[in-house]
N, C-alpha and C positions, 0 to 999 in steps of 0.2 A: 504494500500500500504506500501511497504517496501522502505523507503528512498525517493529519488526524484520521481517526478510524472511519469517519463517514465520507472521506474524500478518496476517490480511486480513479483509475484510468480505464476508459472504454476504448477498445480497438475497433475503429470503424472500417471494416474490411473493404467495402465498396469505395470509400473515399481514398484509401491508400492505393487501391488498384487504379483509380483514376489518374494518379500522378506517377505510378511506378509500374515497371514491368513485373511479371510474376516472380522472378528470382529476387527482385528487390522487395517485393511484398513480404516474402519469407524472411529476408534479412532483417527488415524492420520489425517484424513480429518476433524473431529470435531475440533482438536487442531489448525488447520491453516485455516479453512474455511473463516474466516473474512479477511484474507490477500490475498486470491487468486484473481487474475485478469483474469486468463484464465484456462480452464479445459479441458483436453483431455479425451474423453469418447470413450470406445470401448468395444466390447465383449472380455473378457479375458479368456484365457485357459492356464494353466501351461503346459510346455512341459514335465515335470516329477515331481516326488514327492520331498518333502522336501523344505527347505529354499533355496533361491537363484536359483530357477529353472527359466529358461527363460519363458517368457509369449508370447503367440501368440495373435496378435490383430485380432479380428474377427468382423463381422457385429454385431450390437447391440442385435439381437435376438439369438445369439449364445454365448457360453462361460460358465464358471463356477462361475462367480461373478454376483450376483443379482444386477441389476442397479437401481431398484426402491429405495432401502434404501440409496444408494449413492446420488441419486437426492433428497431424503427427507432431508438428512443432508445439502446439498447445499441450499435447500429452507428454512430450519430452520435458516440458517445463513444469509439469505437475499441476497444470491449470485445473482449478476446481470451482471457478466462478460461474456466473450465469452464461449461458449460450443462448442468444436471442436470435430467432429466425426473423430476419428483416423482410417484411412483406408489403411495405407501402408501395403503391403504384402497380401492383400486380393486377392483371386483367383475368387471371386464371381462377380467382375465387377459391372456393373450398377444394377444388381439384388441385390447385397449386399447393395448398397446405398439405393435403394428403400425400402428394408426391414428395414434398419437401421432408415431411416426417419420415417417410419410407427411406429416402436417401440418407437422412441423418442417422437413422437406425442402422443402415448398412455401413456407413462410415464409422460409427462408434463401436460396431461389433467387429471391425477389421483388426489387424494386428497392432494398430496404434489407437486403441480406444481412448476416449476422454475420461 
């Protein structure tokens, strides 16, 4: 934790992916994983090429960023905080949530569970 007990660090996956290629996303995550108390997870797709492109939050089974390596970094760091599926902007509704939960269960039951 950073500072007082009620102050912590949230890792905004889609925002980091907007400004970093996947390898750098993992590097950034490794650098701060021990300090994270909450983690936003979503399928991420850039809206265009190059740095500082906007990202689109999608169900976990969609997107351009592989989520298993992200979860492996969290597991290696002993992450035990909240894992929040970020679903704002989805057009898939309940189907997107069902697919995301299924994907999350598959990732967390892999050799690198959270």
